[in-house]
Every structure is written in structure tokens, then in C-alpha cells.
N, CA, C and O atoms as a printed pandas DataFrame, in Angstrom:
     atom_number atom_name residue_name chain_id  residue_number  x_coord  y_coord  z_coord
0              1         N          MET        A               1  -13.258   -7.941   -1.151
1              2        CA          MET        A               1  -13.817   -6.805   -0.457
2              3         C          MET        A               1  -15.053   -6.325   -1.218
3              4         O          MET        A               1  -14.951   -5.453   -2.080
4              5         N          PRO        A               2  -16.179   -6.871   -0.913
5              6        CA          PRO        A               2  -17.368   -6.520   -1.691
6              7         C          PRO        A               2  -17.827   -5.073   -1.525
7              8         O          PRO        A               2  -18.400   -4.511   -2.459
8              9         N          ASP        A               3  -17.599   -4.460   -0.384
9             10        CA          ASP        A               3  -18.106   -3.107   -0.144
10            11         C          ASP        A               3  -17.062   -2.013   -0.281
11            12         O          ASP        A               3  -17.407   -0.831   -0.306
12            13         N          MET        A               4  -15.792   -2.387   -0.370
13            14        CA          MET        A               4  -14.720   -1.387   -0.437
14            15         C          MET        A               4  -13.680   -1.825   -1.454
15            16         O          MET        A               4  -13.475   -3.018   -1.677
16            17         N          ASN        A               5  -13.026   -0.842   -2.070
17            18        CA          ASN        A               5  -11.886   -1.162   -2.917
18            19         C          ASN        A               5  -10.609   -0.825   -2.145
19            20         O          ASN        A               5  -10.678   -0.343   -1.014
20            21         N          GLY        A               6   -9.465   -1.071   -2.739
21            22        CA          GLY        A               6   -8.201   -0.828   -2.052
22            23         C          GLY        A               6   -7.999    0.613   -1.632
23            24         O          GLY        A               6   -7.456    0.886   -0.562
24            25         N          GLN        A               7   -8.439    1.541   -2.481
25            26        CA          GLN        A               7   -8.319    2.957   -2.135
26            27         C          GLN        A               7   -9.169    3.284   -0.919
27            28         O          GLN        A               7   -8.722    4.015   -0.035
28            29         N          ASP        A               8  -10.388    2.754   -0.856
29            30        CA          ASP        A               8  -11.263    2.987    0.297
30            31         C          ASP        A               8  -10.633    2.459    1.580
31            32         O          ASP        A               8  -10.692    3.111    2.622
32            33         N          VAL        A               9  -10.032    1.280    1.499
33            34        CA          VAL        A               9   -9.373    0.692    2.674
34            35         C          VAL        A               9   -8.192    1.560    3.111
35            36         O          VAL        A               9   -8.017    1.815    4.303
36            37         N          ALA        A              10   -7.384    2.015    2.155
37            38        CA          ALA        A              10   -6.229    2.854    2.484
38            39         C          ALA        A              10   -6.664    4.161    3.139
39            40         O          ALA        A              10   -6.037    4.615    4.097
40            41         N          ILE        A              11   -7.724    4.761    2.632
41            42        CA          ILE        A              11   -8.233    6.007    3.223
42            43         C          ILE        A              11   -8.703    5.762    4.652
43            44         O          ILE        A              11   -8.393    6.544    5.551
44            45         N          ALA        A              12   -9.446    4.687    4.865
45            46        CA          ALA        A              12   -9.933    4.367    6.211
46            47         C          ALA        A              12   -8.766    4.088    7.158
47            48         O          ALA        A              12   -8.775    4.536    8.305
48            49         N          MET        A              13   -7.763    3.348    6.680
49            50        CA          MET        A              13   -6.594    3.051    7.520
50            51         C          MET        A              13   -5.852    4.337    7.883
51            52         O          MET        A              13   -5.437    4.517    9.028
52            53         N          ARG        A              14   -5.687    5.224    6.911
53            54        CA          ARG        A              14   -4.957    6.474    7.142
54            55         C          ARG        A              14   -5.680    7.332    8.172
55            56         O          ARG        A              14   -5.042    8.003    8.984
56            57         N          ARG        A              15   -7.008    7.311    8.141
57            58        CA          ARG        A              15   -7.786    8.085    9.120
58            59         C          ARG        A              15   -7.639    7.513   10.526
59            60         O          ARG        A              15   -7.570    8.259   11.504
60            61         N          LEU        A              16   -7.592    6.175   10.621
61            62        CA          LEU        A              16   -7.485    5.526   11.925
62            63         C          LEU        A              16   -6.068    5.580   12.495
63            64         O          LEU        A              16   -5.881    5.818   13.688
64            65         N          GLN        A              17   -5.078    5.359   11.637
65            66        CA          GLN        A              17   -3.678    5.317   12.063
66            67         C          GLN        A              17   -2.834    6.101   11.055
67            68         O          GLN        A              17   -2.225    5.499   10.171
68            69         N          PRO        A              18   -2.786    7.421   11.169
69            70        CA          PRO        A              18   -2.104    8.243   10.156
70            71         C          PRO        A              18   -0.639    7.888    9.931
71            72         O          PRO        A              18   -0.123    8.095    8.832
72            73         N          GLN        A              19    0.037    7.364   10.936
73            74        CA          GLN        A              19    1.467    7.068   10.810
74            75         C          GLN        A              19    1.756    5.641   10.333
75            76         O          GLN        A              19    2.905    5.305   10.046
76            77         N          ALA        A              20    0.723    4.807   10.249
77            78        CA          ALA        A              20    0.928    3.408    9.841
78            79         C          ALA        A              20    1.325    3.339    8.370
79            80         O          ALA        A              20    0.673    3.952    7.524
80            81         N          PRO        A              21    2.382    2.604    8.061
81            82        CA          PRO        A              21    2.749    2.448    6.645
82            83         C          PRO        A              21    1.712    1.596    5.912
83            84         O          PRO        A              21    1.237    0.587    6.435
84            85         N          ILE        A              22    1.374    2.012    4.710
85            86        CA          ILE        A              22    0.404    1.290    3.895
86            87         C          ILE        A              22    1.101    0.831    2.624
87            88         O          ILE        A              22    1.617    1.646    1.858
88            89         N          ILE        A              23    1.113   -0.477    2.407
89            90        CA          ILE        A              23    1.669   -1.062    1.188
90            91         C          ILE        A              23    0.499   -1.663    0.419
91            92         O          ILE        A              23   -0.165   -2.582    0.898
92            93         N          MET        A              24    0.256   -1.142   -0.763
93            94        CA          MET        A              24   -0.854   -1.610   -1.577
94            95         C          MET        A              24   -0.377   -2.742   -2.477
95            96         O          MET        A              24    0.646   -2.621   -3.152
96            97         N          LEU        A              25   -1.122   -3.838   -2.482
97            98        CA          LEU        A              25   -0.844   -4.984   -3.348
98            99         C          LEU        A              25   -1.966   -5.088   -4.366
99           100         O          LEU        A              25   -3.139   -4.953   -4.021
100          101         N          SER        A              26   -1.609   -5.329   -5.618
101          102        CA          SER        A              26   -2.643   -5.455   -6.631
102          103         C          SER        A              26   -2.144   -6.251   -7.820
103          104         O          SER        A              26   -0.958   -6.235   -8.149
104          105         N          GLY        A              27   -3.060   -6.939   -8.449
105          106        CA          GLY        A              27   -2.755   -7.640   -9.686
106          107         C          GLY        A              27   -2.982   -6.762  -10.896
107          108         O          GLY        A              27   -2.616   -7.129  -12.013
108          109         N          ALA        A              28   -3.587   -5.599  -10.682
109          110        CA          ALA        A              28   -3.847   -4.671  -11.782
110          111         C          ALA        A              28   -2.557   -3.996  -12.222
111          112         O          ALA        A              28   -1.746   -3.581  -11.394
112          113         N          ALA        A              29   -2.379   -3.894  -13.508
113          114        CA          ALA        A              29   -1.168   -3.264  -14.039
114          115         C          ALA        A              29   -1.206   -1.747  -13.858
115          116         O          ALA        A              29   -0.187   -1.127  -13.555
116          117         N          ASP        A              30   -2.367   -1.165  -14.044
117          118        CA          ASP        A              30   -2.510    0.284  -13.931
118          119         C          ASP        A              30   -3.497    0.612  -12.821
119          120         O          ASP        A              30   -4.682    0.292  -12.907
120          121         N          LEU        A              31   -2.990    1.249  -11.789
121          122        CA          LEU        A              31   -3.854    1.691  -10.703
122          123         C          LEU        A              31   -4.137    3.173  -10.871
123          124         O          LEU        A              31   -3.290    3.913  -11.373
124          125         N          PRO        A              32   -5.312    3.613  -10.457
125          126        CA          PRO        A              32   -5.589    5.047  -10.513
126          127         C          PRO        A              32   -4.598    5.817   -9.638
127          128         O          PRO        A              32   -4.254    5.377   -8.541
128          129         N          GLU        A              33   -4.153    6.952  -10.126
129          130        CA          GLU        A              33   -3.182    7.776   -9.384
130          131         C          GLU        A              33   -3.711    8.127   -7.992
131          132         O          GLU        A              33   -2.936    8.201   -7.038
132          133         N          GLN        A              34   -5.037    8.346   -7.865
133          134        CA          GLN        A              34   -5.613    8.686   -6.560
134          135         C          GLN        A              34   -5.418    7.552   -5.558
135          136         O          GLN        A              34   -5.231    7.809   -4.369
136          137         N          ALA        A              35   -5.459    6.323   -6.011
137          138        CA          ALA        A              35   -5.279    5.185   -5.102
138          139         C          ALA        A              35   -3.867    5.182   -4.549
139          140         O          ALA        A              35   -3.662    4.889   -3.372
140          141         N          LEU        A              36   -2.896    5.503   -5.383
141          142        CA          LEU        A              36   -1.502    5.486   -4.941
142          143         C          LEU        A              36   -1.175    6.645   -4.014
143          144         O          LEU        A              36   -0.198    6.574   -3.269
144          145         N          GLU        A              37   -1.963    7.706   -4.040
145          146        CA          GLU        A              37   -1.725    8.847   -3.150
146          147         C          GLU        A              37   -1.886    8.453   -1.677
147          148         O          GLU        A              37   -1.275    9.068   -0.803
148          149         N          TRP        A              38   -2.684    7.455   -1.405
149          150        CA          TRP        A              38   -2.956    7.058   -0.028
150          151         C          TRP        A              38   -2.010    5.977    0.478
151          152         O          TRP        A              38   -2.000    5.676    1.672
152          153         N          ALA        A              39   -1.226    5.397   -0.400
153          154        CA          ALA        A              39   -0.314    4.313   -0.023
154          155         C          ALA        A              39    1.121    4.812    0.016
155          156         O          ALA        A              39    1.486    5.747   -0.698
156          157         N          ASP        A              40    1.923    4.186    0.850
157          158        CA          ASP        A              40    3.349    4.523    0.932
158          159         C          ASP        A              40    4.149    3.775   -0.119
159          160         O          ASP        A              40    5.217    4.223   -0.535
160          161         N          ALA        A              41    3.628    2.633   -0.545
161          162        CA          ALA        A              41    4.340    1.817   -1.530
162          163         C          ALA        A              41    3.332    0.941   -2.260
163          164         O          ALA        A              41    2.209    0.747   -1.794
164          165         N          PHE        A              42    3.742    0.419   -3.397
165          166        CA          PHE        A              42    2.910   -0.468   -4.200
166          167         C          PHE        A              42    3.751   -1.659   -4.633
167          168         O          PHE        A              42    4.903   -1.501   -5.037
168          169         N          VAL        A              43    3.172   -2.850   -4.549
169          170        CA          VAL        A              43    3.828   -4.063   -5.034
170          171         C          VAL        A              43    2.818   -4.817   -5.899
171          172         O          VAL        A              43    1.709   -5.113   -5.455
172          173         N          ALA        A              44    3.209   -5.121   -7.126
173          174        CA          ALA        A              44    2.362   -5.915   -8.009
174          175         C          ALA        A              44    2.401   -7.365   -7.548
175          176         O          ALA        A              44    3.453   -7.861   -7.144
176          177         N          THR        A              45    1.262   -8.043   -7.607
177          178        CA          THR        A              45    1.215   -9.411   -7.093
178          179         C          THR        A              45    2.120  -10.360   -7.870
179          180         O          THR        A              45    2.568  -11.367   -7.322
180          181         N          ASP        A              46    2.397  -10.057   -9.133
181          182        CA          ASP        A              46    3.304  -10.928   -9.877
182          183         C          ASP        A              46    4.760  -10.735   -9.457
183          184         O          ASP        A              46    5.627  -11.496   -9.886
184          185         N          ARG        A              47    5.040   -9.737   -8.630
185          186        CA          ARG        A              47    6.387   -9.493   -8.109
186          187         C          ARG        A              47    6.431   -9.622   -6.586
187          188         O          ARG        A              47    7.389   -9.200   -5.938
188          189         N          LEU        A              48    5.389  -10.205   -6.042
189          190        CA          LEU        A              48    5.231  -10.301   -4.593
190          191         C          LEU        A              48    6.404  -10.999   -3.919
191          192         O          LEU        A              48    6.922  -10.505   -2.918
192          193         N          ALA        A              49    6.823  -12.125   -4.446
193          194        CA          ALA        A              49    7.878  -12.920   -3.804
194          195         C          ALA        A              49    9.189  -12.142   -3.673
195          196         O          ALA        A              49    9.860  -12.237   -2.645
196          197         N          GLY        A              50    9.553  -11.394   -4.677
197          198        CA          GLY        A              50   10.835  -10.702   -4.644
198          199         C          GLY        A              50   10.797   -9.291   -4.093
199          200         O          GLY        A              50   11.836   -8.755   -3.709
200          201         N          GLN        A              51    9.610   -8.670   -4.043
201          202        CA          GLN        A              51    9.555   -7.267   -3.661
202          203         C          GLN        A              51    8.879   -6.972   -2.336
203          204         O          GLN        A              51    9.111   -5.911   -1.755
204          205         N          LEU        A              52    8.047   -7.882   -1.840
205          206        CA          LEU        A              52    7.282   -7.554   -0.640
206          207         C          LEU        A              52    8.165   -7.314    0.581
207          208         O          LEU        A              52    8.037   -6.272    1.225
208          209         N          LEU        A              53    9.048   -8.238    0.915
209          210        CA          LEU        A              53    9.878   -8.063    2.111
210          211         C          LEU        A              53   10.785   -6.832    2.017
211          212         O          LEU        A              53   10.871   -6.082    2.989
212          213         N          PRO        A              54   11.464   -6.592    0.892
213          214        CA          PRO        A              54   12.262   -5.358    0.807
214          215         C          PRO        A              54   11.397   -4.096    0.922
215          216         O          PRO        A              54   11.833   -3.102    1.503
216          217         N          THR        A              55   10.193   -4.128    0.381
217          218        CA          THR        A              55    9.309   -2.968    0.476
218          219         C          THR        A              55    8.876   -2.735    1.911
219          220         O          THR        A              55    8.811   -1.590    2.360
220          221         N          ILE        A              56    8.579   -3.798    2.631
221          222        CA          ILE        A              56    8.223   -3.667    4.052
222          223         C          ILE        A              56    9.395   -3.081    4.827
223          224         O          ILE        A              56    9.207   -2.169    5.633
224          225         N          ALA        A              57   10.596   -3.590    4.597
225          226        CA          ALA        A              57   11.777   -3.079    5.305
226          227         C          ALA        A              57   12.001   -1.614    5.005
227          228         O          ALA        A              57   12.289   -0.828    5.908
228          229         N          GLN        A              58   11.872   -1.243    3.750
229          230        CA          GLN        A              58   12.074    0.161    3.358
230          231         C          GLN        A              58   10.995    1.048    3.982
231          232         O          GLN        A              58   11.283    2.167    4.407
232          233         N          SER        A              59    9.786    0.569    4.037
233          234        CA          SER        A              59    8.692    1.326    4.622
234          235         C          SER        A              59    8.931    1.543    6.110
235          236         O          SER        A              59    8.658    2.625    6.630
236          237         N          GLN        A              60    9.433    0.533    6.793
237          238        CA          GLN        A              60    9.728    0.648    8.224
238          239         C          GLN        A              60   10.850    1.648    8.475
239          240         O          GLN        A              60   10.794    2.418    9.434
240          241         N          GLU        A              61   11.868    1.639    7.618
241          242        CA          GLU        A              61   12.977    2.588    7.766
242          243         C          GLU        A              61   12.470    4.016    7.648
243          244         O          GLU        A              61   12.904    4.895    8.392
244          245         N          GLY        A              62   11.556    4.249    6.719
245          246        CA          GLY        A              62   11.015    5.590    6.515
246          247         C          GLY        A              62   10.177    6.065    7.672
247          248         O          GLY        A              62   10.113    7.267    7.929
248          249         N          HIS        A              63    9.527    5.156    8.382
249          250        CA          HIS        A              63    8.683    5.537    9.508
250          251         C          HIS        A              63    9.435    5.548   10.838
251          252         O          HIS        A              63    8.932    6.081   11.827
252          253         N          ASP        A              64   10.613    4.975   10.870
253          254        CA          ASP        A              64   11.401    4.963   12.114
254          255         C          ASP        A              64   12.135    6.271   12.341
255          256         O          ASP        A              64   12.619    6.528   13.443
256          257         N          ARG        A              65   12.222    7.088   11.321
257          258        CA          ARG        A              65   12.978    8.349   11.443
258          259         C          ARG        A              65   12.276    9.361   12.273
259          260         O          ARG        A              65   12.787   10.464   12.464
């Protein structure tokens, strides 16, 4: 993403679809707290295989209520 970072994308997504769940993926160990404020969940890329599907399911449960 040459023109936007993950936080910028999350902000734009939230403006377009406020109810859409946002799961942020990153290889960075430490993300700025402001970036996480816009996401519903975070999954580190080194844990992608074991955590992504459960995180998606949990995110859907939270939005189905």
C-alpha cells in the first residue's frame, strides 16, 4: 500500500461501512495504539494459520448480536 498504511485503510473502511468488522493483520510486533483503535481484532502474521479463522468467527459473533 504505497499511499496508505493499515490505520488509514481501517479509518476509510470504518467511514464507508461502520458496522463491518475489521481484522488487522501485521508482521510488526508493536503497532501504534491509535491503529488498534480502528480495528476490532489484530492477528500477527506469524500466528495467522492458527488465529485467523477463530478471530473471524469471534468477530462475526460480536456483530451478529
